[in-house]
KEKE-3310 file (N, C-alpha, C; in steps of 0.2 Angstrom, whole numbers, plus 5000, padded with zeros to 4 digits):
npx = (5004:5010:5020:5011:5008:5019:5024:5016:5016:5027:5027:5015:5012:5010:5003:4986:4978:4979:4965:4967:4962:4961:4953:4946:4937:4938:4939:4948:4959:4959:4962:4977:4983:4981:4990:5002:5005:5007:5016:5027:5024:5031:5042:5049:5048:5055:5069:5070:5071:5077:5088:5080:5068:5066:5065:5053:5047:5046:5041:5028:5023:5024:5013:5003:5000:4988:4979:4976:4965:4958:4955:4945:4934:4937:4928:4917:4906:4897:4904:4917:4927:4920:4923:4922:4913:4894:4892:4901:4900:4905:4918:4933:4949:4958:4954:4960:4974:4962:4958:4946:4932:4926:4910:4907:4912:4902:4891:4895:4894:4881:4873:4874:4863:4848:4838:4842:4844:4831:4815:4799:4785:4772:4760:4763:4772:4788:4799:4814:4828:4832:4848:4852:4861:4865:4862:4848:4842:4839:4831:4821:4817:4819:4811:4799:4797:4792:4785:4792:4801:4813:4811:4824:4836:4850:4849:4861:4870:4860:4859:4872:4876:4866:4872:4885:4886:4874:4870:4883:4894:4906:4901:4889:4893:4890:4878:4863:4853:4861:4862:4862:4853:4838:4842:4856:4859:4857:4864:4877:4894:4895:4907:4913:4903:4897:4889:4876:4870:4862:4849:4846:4837:4827:4834:4836:4822:4821:4827:4822:4809:4816:4821:4808:4801:4811:4812:4798:4799:4807:4819:4840:4855:4872:4875:4868:4874:4881:4877:4873:4886:4903:4913:4924:4922:4911:4914:4925:4917:4906:4914:4919:4908)
npy = (4994:5006:5007:5006:5020:5026:5026:5030:5045:5048:5046:5054:5060:5052:5039:5035:5042:5031:5022:5016:5007:5005:4991:4991:4985:4993:5009:5014:5009:5009:5024:5023:5014:5025:5037:5029:5028:5039:5045:5035:5037:5052:5051:5044:5054:5063:5058:5061:5076:5092:5102:5116:5113:5103:5111:5120:5111:5106:5118:5120:5108:5113:5123:5117:5109:5103:5108:5098:5098:5102:5088:5075:5064:5047:5039:5046:5042:5050:5061:5056:5055:5064:5072:5065:5063:5057:5046:5032:5037:5048:5054:5059:5060:5067:5059:5049:5039:5029:5026:5017:5012:4996:4994:5011:5010:5003:5007:5023:5013:5010:5020:5024:5017:5019:5010:5003:5012:5019:5011:5005:5005:4996:5006:5012:5024:5029:5026:5028:5018:5006:5004:4990:4988:4983:4991:4995:4984:4978:4987:4988:4977:4966:4968:4965:4951:4936:4933:4919:4915:4923:4924:4922:4924:4933:4945:4953:4942:4934:4942:4942:4931:4927:4936:4932:4919:4910:4917:4924:4914:4903:4894:4900:4907:4898:4895:4897:4906:4915:4913:4901:4886:4878:4866:4862:4874:4868:4856:4861:4859:4854:4858:4866:4877:4882:4891:4892:4878:4870:4879:4880:4878:4888:4898:4901:4901:4914:4919:4917:4927:4938:4940:4942:4952:4961:4963:4964:4979:4983:4986:4983:4972:4970:4958:4957:4963:4954:4945:4932:4931:4929:4937:4946:4944:4951:4963:4966:4962:4975:4985:4984:4983)
npz = (5001:5003:4996:4984:4985:4986:4973:4964:4967:4962:4952:4946:4933:4925:4928:4935:4950:4964:4970:4985:4999:5017:5028:5043:5059:5067:5073:5080:5077:5063:5062:5068:5059:5049:5053:5055:5043:5037:5041:5038:5025:5023:5028:5018:5008:5012:5009:4997:4996:4995:5004:5004:5002:5014:5023:5019:5023:5037:5039:5036:5042:5056:5055:5055:5064:5074:5090:5105:5112:5101:5095:5086:5095:5096:5098:5095:5084:5074:5070:5067:5055:5046:5038:5026:5009:5008:5001:4993:4978:4978:4983:4980:4971:4982:4993:4995:5000:5010:5025:5035:5044:5043:5043:5043:5027:5023:5023:5015:5004:5002:5004:4990:4983:4982:4986:4997:5007:5009:5012:5006:5017:5022:5023:5014:5013:5013:5023:5034:5035:5051:5058:5068:5081:5098:5108:5102:5098:5111:5118:5108:5103:5112:5123:5116:5113:5117:5134:5139:5131:5135:5147:5161:5153:5146:5136:5133:5131:5122:5110:5107:5105:5090:5086:5084:5081:5076:5065:5060:5061:5052:5044:5040:5028:5021:5018:5009:5015:5024:5036:5049:5051:5060:5064:5060:5071:5083:5082:5084:5089:5108:5115:5108:5108:5119:5126:5126:5126:5132:5129:5116:5108:5113:5111:5096:5094:5097:5089:5079:5080:5080:5068:5059:5063:5062:5049:5045:5051:5042:5046:5048:5051:5056:5051:5041:5031:5024:5018:5009:5002:5005:5019:5014:5001:4998:4999:4990:4977:4977:4978:4963:4958)
capx = (5000:5012:5024:5009:5005:5025:5026:5012:5020:5034:5027:5009:5012:5011:4998:4980:4980:4977:4963:4967:4957:4963:4946:4945:4930:4939:4938:4955:4963:4960:4964:4980:4988:4983:4993:5009:5005:5006:5021:5031:5025:5032:5049:5050:5049:5062:5075:5072:5070:5080:5087:5077:5061:5066:5064:5048:5040:5046:5038:5022:5021:5023:5009:4996:4998:4981:4976:4974:4959:4952:4956:4941:4935:4938:4922:4910:4905:4894:4910:4925:4930:4915:4926:4922:4905:4889:4892:4904:4902:4907:4926:4938:4954:4961:4951:4962:4971:4957:4958:4940:4931:4919:4903:4908:4913:4896:4887:4897:4891:4875:4871:4873:4859:4843:4835:4848:4843:4825:4808:4793:4781:4764:4757:4763:4777:4796:4804:4820:4830:4836:4853:4850:4863:4865:4854:4841:4841:4838:4826:4817:4818:4818:4803:4791:4797:4785:4793:4791:4807:4817:4813:4831:4840:4854:4848:4866:4872:4857:4862:4880:4873:4863:4876:4889:4883:4867:4870:4891:4899:4909:4894:4884:4891:4888:4871:4858:4849:4863:4862:4861:4845:4836:4843:4863:4862:4856:4868:4884:4898:4894:4911:4916:4898:4895:4885:4867:4872:4856:4845:4847:4829:4823:4838:4833:4813:4819:4830:4815:4805:4818:4819:4802:4800:4819:4809:4791:4801:4814:4828:4846:4857:4880:4877:4862:4878:4887:4871:4875:4892:4908:4914:4927:4921:4906:4915:4929:4913:4904:4918:4921:4900)
capy = (5000:5012:5008:5009:5027:5032:5025:5036:5053:5048:5046:5056:5063:5044:5037:5037:5041:5024:5024:5012:5007:5001:4993:4988:4985:4996:5014:5016:5004:5015:5031:5022:5016:5030:5041:5028:5027:5045:5046:5032:5041:5059:5048:5040:5060:5066:5054:5065:5082:5098:5108:5120:5109:5100:5118:5121:5104:5108:5124:5116:5105:5116:5128:5112:5105:5105:5107:5090:5101:5100:5081:5072:5058:5043:5035:5048:5039:5054:5064:5054:5056:5068:5077:5062:5063:5053:5043:5031:5037:5056:5050:5061:5056:5066:5056:5044:5033:5028:5023:5018:5005:4992:4998:5017:5008:4998:5015:5026:5010:5007:5027:5024:5014:5021:5003:5001:5018:5020:5006:5006:5002:4993:5010:5015:5029:5030:5026:5027:5009:5009:4999:4986:4989:4979:4995:4994:4977:4978:4994:4988:4972:4961:4967:4961:4945:4930:4933:4912:4913:4927:4925:4921:4924:4939:4952:4954:4934:4931:4946:4940:4921:4929:4941:4927:4910:4911:4924:4929:4908:4901:4889:4904:4908:4892:4895:4902:4913:4920:4912:4893:4884:4877:4860:4864:4877:4864:4850:4863:4856:4858:4860:4876:4884:4881:4895:4890:4872:4868:4881:4883:4878:4895:4905:4902:4905:4922:4922:4919:4928:4944:4940:4942:4960:4967:4961:4968:4985:4986:4986:4978:4973:4970:4951:4956:4963:4948:4939:4927:4932:4928:4944:4949:4945:4958:4970:4966:4965:4979:4990:4982:4985)
capz = (5002:5005:4990:4978:4983:4984:4964:4960:4969:4961:4943:4944:4928:4920:4930:4937:4957:4966:4976:4992:5008:5023:5031:5050:5063:5074:5072:5084:5074:5058:5064:5070:5053:5046:5055:5057:5036:5034:5046:5033:5017:5023:5028:5011:5004:5016:5008:4990:4997:4994:5011:5006:5003:5017:5028:5019:5026:5042:5041:5033:5048:5062:5054:5053:5070:5080:5096:5105:5113:5097:5092:5087:5100:5089:5101:5094:5076:5069:5070:5065:5047:5045:5033:5017:5008:5011:4996:4989:4970:4977:4986:4976:4971:4987:4999:4995:5003:5013:5031:5040:5046:5038:5043:5039:5022:5020:5022:5009:4997:5003:5000:4983:4983:4986:4988:5002:5012:5011:5010:5006:5024:5022:5022:5004:5010:5013:5031:5036:5039:5056:5061:5072:5085:5102:5110:5099:5100:5121:5118:5104:5099:5119:5124:5111:5111:5121:5140:5141:5129:5137:5153:5163:5148:5147:5132:5130:5127:5117:5103:5103:5101:5086:5077:5082:5079:5071:5061:5062:5061:5047:5041:5038:5022:5014:5018:5005:5020:5027:5045:5051:5050:5066:5065:5062:5076:5089:5083:5086:5095:5115:5118:5105:5109:5125:5128:5126:5124:5135:5128:5109:5104:5115:5106:5092:5093:5099:5082:5072:5081:5078:5061:5058:5067:5058:5041:5044:5052:5037:5048:5046:5057:5054:5048:5033:5025:5023:5016:5001:4999:5010:5021:5010:4992:4997:5000:4982:4972:4979:4974:4958:4951)
cpx = (5005:5017:5020:5010:5013:5027:5021:5016:5024:5034:5019:5007:5008:5003:4992:4979:4975:4972:4962:4963:4959:4955:4949:4938:4933:4940:4946:4961:4966:4964:4973:4986:4986:4988:4999:5009:5008:5013:5029:5032:5030:5041:5052:5050:5056:5069:5077:5071:5077:5082:5082:5068:5059:5063:5057:5041:5041:5040:5030:5018:5020:5016:5000:4995:4993:4982:4975:4969:4953:4952:4948:4939:4935:4931:4915:4910:4903:4901:4917:4924:4922:4918:4926:4914:4902:4889:4900:4906:4906:4915:4930:4943:4959:4960:4956:4970:4967:4958:4950:4938:4925:4913:4904:4910:4905:4891:4888:4894:4884:4870:4869:4868:4852:4837:4837:4847:4837:4820:4804:4788:4773:4758:4759:4766:4783:4797:4811:4823:4832:4839:4854:4857:4859:4857:4849:4839:4838:4833:4819:4812:4815:4810:4796:4793:4792:4791:4793:4799:4812:4818:4821:4835:4844:4852:4854:4871:4868:4859:4869:4878:4870:4867:4882:4892:4880:4866:4880:4896:4902:4904:4890:4886:4893:4880:4867:4853:4853:4864:4857:4854:4844:4841:4852:4864:4860:4861:4876:4887:4895:4902:4915:4909:4894:4889:4877:4866:4865:4850:4843:4840:4826:4828:4835:4827:4815:4823:4826:4811:4809:4819:4815:4800:4805:4813:4802:4793:4806:4822:4833:4851:4866:4878:4873:4868:4880:4881:4872:4883:4897:4909:4917:4927:4916:4911:4919:4923:4909:4908:4919:4914:4904)
cpy = (5006:5013:5010:5015:5033:5031:5029:5043:5051:5050:5050:5058:5056:5040:5039:5037:5035:5023:5017:5012:5003:5000:4988:4988:4989:5003:5016:5015:5009:5019:5030:5023:5020:5035:5036:5028:5035:5046:5042:5038:5050:5055:5046:5048:5062:5065:5058:5073:5087:5098:5113:5117:5108:5109:5120:5118:5105:5113:5121:5114:5107:5120:5123:5108:5109:5102:5101:5092:5098:5092:5080:5066:5051:5037:5038:5047:5046:5059:5063:5052:5060:5073:5071:5064:5057:5046:5042:5034:5044:5057:5055:5059:5057:5064:5051:5042:5032:5024:5023:5012:5002:4995:5005:5015:5004:5005:5020:5021:5010:5015:5027:5021:5016:5017:5003:5007:5019:5012:5007:5002:5001:4999:5013:5022:5027:5030:5026:5018:5013:5002:4997:4986:4985:4983:4995:4987:4976:4984:4991:4982:4966:4961:4965:4954:4941:4931:4925:4912:4916:4927:4920:4923:4931:4942:4949:4948:4932:4935:4942:4932:4922:4932:4936:4921:4908:4914:4925:4922:4908:4898:4894:4906:4904:4891:4897:4907:4916:4918:4902:4891:4879:4870:4859:4869:4871:4858:4855:4860:4859:4861:4866:4880:4882:4885:4895:4883:4868:4870:4882:4883:4884:4898:4904:4903:4911:4924:4923:4923:4938:4944:4943:4949:4962:4966:4966:4976:4986:4986:4980:4978:4971:4962:4953:4958:4959:4944:4937:4928:4932:4936:4948:4949:4948:4963:4971:4967:4971:4985:4990:4986:4993)
cpz = (5001:5000:4984:4980:4983:4978:4961:4962:4965:4952:4942:4938:4922:4920:4933:4944:4958:4970:4981:4998:5009:5025:5038:5053:5067:5070:5074:5078:5067:5056:5064:5065:5047:5047:5055:5046:5033:5035:5040:5026:5018:5023:5019:5007:5008:5011:4999:4990:4996:5003:5011:5004:5010:5025:5027:5022:5034:5045:5041:5041:5055:5062:5053:5060:5074:5086:5098:5108:5106:5091:5091:5091:5097:5092:5097:5083:5073:5067:5067:5058:5043:5038:5024:5016:5009:5007:4993:4984:4973:4983:4979:4976:4978:4993:5000:4997:5008:5020:5036:5041:5042:5038:5040:5030:5017:5019:5018:5004:4996:5001:4993:4979:4986:4989:4996:5009:5012:5010:5011:5012:5019:5022:5018:5005:5013:5022:5031:5040:5047:5057:5066:5080:5093:5106:5108:5097:5106:5120:5115:5101:5108:5122:5122:5109:5117:5128:5142:5136:5133:5144:5155:5159:5147:5139:5129:5126:5123:5109:5101:5102:5094:5079:5077:5079:5073:5064:5057:5059:5054:5044:5039:5030:5016:5015:5013:5009:5023:5037:5043:5053:5057:5067:5065:5069:5081:5090:5083:5090:5104:5117:5115:5104:5114:5128:5132:5124:5126:5132:5119:5105:5105:5112:5100:5088:5094:5091:5079:5073:5079:5071:5058:5058:5064:5050:5040:5047:5046:5041:5046:5051:5054:5049:5041:5030:5022:5020:5008:4998:5006:5013:5016:5004:4992:4996:4991:4979:4972:4975:4966:4952:4949)
residu = (UNK:UNK:UNK:UNK:UNK:UNK:UNK:UNK:UNK:UNK:UNK:UNK:UNK:UNK:UNK:UNK:UNK:UNK:UNK:UNK:UNK:UNK:UNK:UNK:UNK:UNK:UNK:UNK:UNK:UNK:UNK:UNK:UNK:UNK:UNK:UNK:UNK:UNK:UNK:UNK:UNK:UNK:UNK:UNK:UNK:UNK:UNK:UNK:UNK:UNK:UNK:UNK:UNK:UNK:UNK:UNK:UNK:UNK:UNK:UNK:UNK:UNK:UNK:UNK:UNK:UNK:UNK:UNK:UNK:UNK:UNK:UNK:UNK:UNK:UNK:UNK:UNK:UNK:UNK:UNK:UNK:UNK:UNK:UNK:UNK:UNK:UNK:UNK:UNK:UNK:UNK:UNK:UNK:UNK:UNK:UNK:UNK:UNK:UNK:UNK:UNK:UNK:UNK:UNK:UNK:UNK:UNK:UNK:UNK:UNK:UNK:UNK:UNK:UNK:UNK:UNK:UNK:UNK:UNK:UNK:UNK:UNK:UNK:UNK:UNK:UNK:UNK:UNK:UNK:UNK:UNK:UNK:UNK:UNK:UNK:UNK:UNK:UNK:UNK:UNK:UNK:UNK:UNK:UNK:UNK:UNK:UNK:UNK:UNK:UNK:UNK:UNK:UNK:UNK:UNK:UNK:UNK:UNK:UNK:UNK:UNK:UNK:UNK:UNK:UNK:UNK:UNK:UNK:UNK:UNK:UNK:UNK:UNK:UNK:UNK:UNK:UNK:UNK:UNK:UNK:UNK:UNK:UNK:UNK:UNK:UNK:UNK:UNK:UNK:UNK:UNK:UNK:UNK:UNK:UNK:UNK:UNK:UNK:UNK:UNK:UNK:UNK:UNK:UNK:UNK:UNK:UNK:UNK:UNK:UNK:UNK:UNK:UNK:UNK:UNK:UNK:UNK:UNK:UNK:UNK:UNK:UNK:UNK:UNK:UNK:UNK:UNK:UNK:UNK:UNK:UNK:UNK:UNK:UNK:UNK:UNK:UNK:UNK:UNK:UNK:UNK)
# end
């Protein structure tokens, strides 16, 4: 990635700007990698700079220093990378190399497709889709599930089981639906998946209730972004489209 960007800088008149993207699940990691990448790139530039160019570079760095009080909190998702456009198609060459989270990349790509941003409800008008995070699951979904199913269960553990096992395990990549069927889930090894080893029938019933409610409301969760494709192939195919 570094070599490609440096090659472009040295031969910018002969080649198009490479649009490289570093993707991770962590905002902190994306920010740190970008920081290190920038420092390494600058160090490579220094080797070919004249003394006068080096002096200008030092002055520019001093002028561009930002007070720590003005830095964006990496945990503030609404402000982090707010400099980017809302749609992937609107990105400019100057935005690359791009360092961002997988969720942010999905948001950029999905924003280019109206059907991914808005859905028609049964009442006939458009409503915004809601991303189902754990907080949404706990506050808007969990209270609506049958109490006979949820009694005695921790919603955080159930949500983790749904997202990490039923919809997020390796076997889901070969499923036509993007999640494990009841039989496959209930037959998982108790040694490797011990959390709900004796309650899988109940957990799967909660999962089915969750899927039905989510479908009716037109909502989506992180796992829905992987349906019909392995995780990495989905990203590659979407960017090539």
